[in-house]
N, C-alpha and C positions, 0 to 999 in steps of 0.2 A: 451565839459567836459567826460572824457573818462568813460567807465562802471564802474571800480574801485574807480571812486568817486563818480561818483552817489550811489554806492552801499553802503561807506563810510558818504555820508550824509544823506541819509535815515537809515541808522544803527545810527545814532547820533540823531535823530528826535525821533525814537523810544525807545530811551535809556532816552532822556529828558522827552518823554511823560509818561512812564511809571514810572520816579522818581518826576513827578510833581502829577500823579494821586493819589488816596487815594485806600489804597487796604484796602480790607474788609476780617477780618479771616474769616467770616463766609463762604463767597463767594469761597474761596480757600479752605477753607474744605470741601463745596459742591462738587464740580469741583474733588477732591480727592477722596472722597467717590464715587462717580459715576464713576470714572474710576476704582477704586478698584473693584466695584462691578461688572461693565463689563467685568473684567478679571477674575474673581472670581467665576463665574456662575457654571462651571463644579462642583467646590469645594463644594459650599452650595446643590447642587443638590445631590452629593454623601454622604455628611454630611445627607440629608434627608430622603435619600433611606437605610443608616444603621441606623438611628433613627426608622423608621417604622419598619425594620424588628427585631429590638430587642422589640419594643412594642408588636409586633403581636404575641410573644412566649407563653402570656397568655391567656388560653382559655378564651371565650367570649372577647376579647380585637380585633380589626381590626384595623391595623392602614395603611394608603396609604400616598404617597407624592401626594401630590398638589402643584399648583403653587405659589411658595413662601414659601414652608413650608412642615406639616406635618400635615393632620387629624388622630385623634383617636378616635373611636368610640366605646364606652360602653355600654352594652346593660343594659336594666332595671334591670335585673333577677340577673346580677350582683354585684349589689349597693342597690337596693331598695326594698321593699317590694312592692308588690301592691297597689297604691292609697297613697304611704308615698312618704314624701321629705327626712326621715332620711336615712344616709346611713347606714346601715348594716355590710357592708365588706370594712372598712376603710383601710386593708392594702393592699387591690388592688389597692386601688386609689392612695395611699401613696407611692407603688411601681412605680406606672406612673408618678406620680407628684416628684419623687426622679429622676427620667431621665429627664423630662422635665424642672428640677432645672438646671440642668448643662449646658443646652442650653440657646442660648441667643435669646431675642425675645419677641415679643405681644402673649399673650394666651388668646382665647376666648372661653368662656365654654358655650355651646349652650344646653339648655335640650329640650327636645321633647316627646310628647307623641302619643298615637294612638287617634280615632275619637270617641271613646266607651266617653260619657258622664260621668264624676266622679260624684260618691256620696257619698259626704263629708261634714261636718260642716266646715273644717279646709281650704278647697279647694272649691269656689264656682264653678270653672271651671278648665277644663288643663292648661290654659294659667297661671294661678296662681301657679299650681301643676308642671308647668315645670319649670316656674322661680324660684320657691323656690328650686327645684332639682339643678339649676345653681348656684344659690346663694350659698347653701350648699356645692356643690363643688369645689369652688373658697373658702370658708371659710378653707376648709379643707386642701387646697394647700396651704392655707397663713399659718395658724396654725401649721399644721403638718409638712411640708416640708419646710417651711421656704421660698417661693418664695415669691420674692418682689410683694407685692401687687398692684404696680403700671403696672405692667405687665400683669395684669389681669383684664378681664371683664366678665359680664354674661348676658347671653340673654336667654328668655324660647320663644319659639316658639308654642308650645301647638300643636295641630296635622295639622299646616298649611304646614308643609315641609315634608311629608312622603317620605319614600325610598320604600313602596310596597304598594299595595291595602291594605286597611283596613278590606276587605269582608272576610278574613282569619285568623285565629289565630295566623299562622307563619306571616301573612303580618302585624298585628298588634304588632307581639312579636319584630319584624325589626324596627318599628316605635316607640317604646318606648326605649329612647336611651339619653346618654350624649355623645354629640360630643367635644371635646378637639382640637382645631386648632392655632397651632403655628407658627408663621410668622418668619421663620429664617430670621436671618440679617446677 
């Protein structure tokens, strides 16, 4: 048998094999998305960098690119009174929300506090305060900015994830924050 005949027989075999197999749309779509992501990583990184720069223009907001997205840190003094979970400067958070709404991807809102114990009847500990701040932030993003609630999640970490030591007023101020993490798709 010649080489060309062998290739023809193999090609016929694979065509029959594929035509008899069950093609699942989910698998084809998964492979397609994986290939598209692998070829567009630099586009997503560029988009993340542009978003981080545009969010960092407001005083008190720090945004930077992270693996797979953008992290936005908003200081406590920008949004809340000390020991309170009520958002006092809604326009700042609404401005951030409008920029996030235009992006695709999941958004996780994290509440953080310093290690000084809270003295409040409303919040027995910093865990509850940080969680309520994250929940109130999510509510504002949904109600004021129109972000799909299925994209959002809230978590309160209390003082368990400090950015700086809690032994100075400056360090404690850095630790009292809201982080918004956008996972770009």
